[in-house]
C-alpha positions as a Markdown table, in Angstrom:
| # | Residue | x | y | z |
|---|---|---|---|---|
| 1 | Unk | -2.7 | -36.3 | 19.3 |
| 2 | Unk | -5.2 | -34.8 | 21.7 |
| 3 | Unk | -2.8 | -35.0 | 24.6 |
| 4 | Unk | -0.2 | -33.0 | 22.6 |
| 5 | Unk | -2.8 | -30.3 | 21.8 |
| 6 | Unk | -3.9 | -30.1 | 25.4 |
| 7 | Unk | -0.3 | -30.1 | 26.6 |
| 8 | Unk | 0.3 | -26.9 | 24.6 |
| 9 | Unk | -2.5 | -25.1 | 26.3 |
| 10 | Unk | -2.5 | -26.4 | 29.9 |
| 11 | Unk | 0.7 | -28.2 | 30.4 |
| 12 | Unk | 1.7 | -31.9 | 30.7 |
| 13 | Unk | 1.2 | -32.0 | 34.5 |
| 14 | Unk | -2.3 | -30.7 | 34.3 |
| 15 | Unk | -3.2 | -33.1 | 31.5 |
| 16 | Unk | -2.1 | -36.0 | 33.7 |
| 17 | Unk | -4.2 | -34.7 | 36.5 |
| 18 | Unk | -7.2 | -34.3 | 34.2 |
| 19 | Unk | -6.9 | -37.9 | 32.9 |
| 20 | Unk | -7.1 | -39.2 | 36.5 |
| 21 | Unk | -10.2 | -37.1 | 37.2 |
| 22 | Unk | -12.2 | -37.9 | 34.0 |
| 23 | Unk | -13.8 | -41.2 | 35.4 |
| 24 | Unk | -14.8 | -39.5 | 38.6 |
| 25 | Unk | -16.3 | -36.5 | 36.7 |
| 26 | Unk | -18.3 | -38.8 | 34.4 |
| 27 | Unk | -19.6 | -40.8 | 37.4 |
| 28 | Unk | -20.8 | -37.7 | 39.3 |
| 29 | Unk | -22.2 | -36.2 | 36.1 |
| 30 | Unk | -24.3 | -39.3 | 35.6 |
| 31 | Unk | -25.4 | -39.3 | 39.2 |
| 32 | Unk | -26.4 | -35.6 | 38.9 |
| 33 | Unk | -28.3 | -36.3 | 35.7 |
| 34 | Unk | -30.2 | -39.2 | 37.3 |
| 35 | Unk | -31.0 | -37.1 | 40.4 |
| 36 | Unk | -32.3 | -34.3 | 38.2 |
| 37 | Unk | -34.6 | -36.6 | 36.4 |
| 38 | Unk | -35.7 | -38.1 | 39.7 |
| 39 | Unk | -36.7 | -34.8 | 41.2 |
| 40 | Unk | -38.3 | -33.4 | 38.1 |
| 41 | Unk | -41.4 | -34.6 | 36.2 |
| 42 | Unk | -40.2 | -38.0 | 35.0 |
| 43 | Unk | -42.9 | -38.4 | 32.4 |
| 44 | Unk | -41.6 | -35.3 | 30.6 |
| 45 | Unk | -38.2 | -36.9 | 30.4 |
| 46 | Unk | -39.5 | -40.4 | 29.4 |
| 47 | Unk | -41.5 | -38.8 | 26.6 |
| 48 | Unk | -38.2 | -38.6 | 24.7 |
| 49 | Unk | -37.4 | -42.3 | 25.1 |
| 50 | Unk | -39.0 | -44.0 | 22.0 |
| 51 | Unk | -39.9 | -47.4 | 23.5 |
| 52 | Unk | -41.5 | -45.9 | 26.7 |
| 53 | Unk | -43.2 | -43.0 | 25.0 |
| 54 | Unk | -46.3 | -45.0 | 24.0 |
| 55 | Unk | -46.9 | -46.5 | 27.4 |
| 56 | Unk | -47.8 | -43.2 | 29.0 |
| 57 | Unk | -50.2 | -41.7 | 26.4 |
| 58 | Unk | -53.3 | -40.1 | 27.8 |
| 59 | Unk | -56.5 | -41.1 | 26.1 |
| 60 | Unk | -58.2 | -37.8 | 25.8 |
């Protein structure tokens, strides 16, 4: 179903090429996301993880 819809807009050849690139794009997207978290303030990101949120509370 999705392949038929995409074939109408971009063509069957491009859909085949896209299907081979999807795992690679997902992998590099994940690597980029982890790198972004690594180089930014990791506590800000971990505040959104429910289990870890309580471990870094500041006692003011």
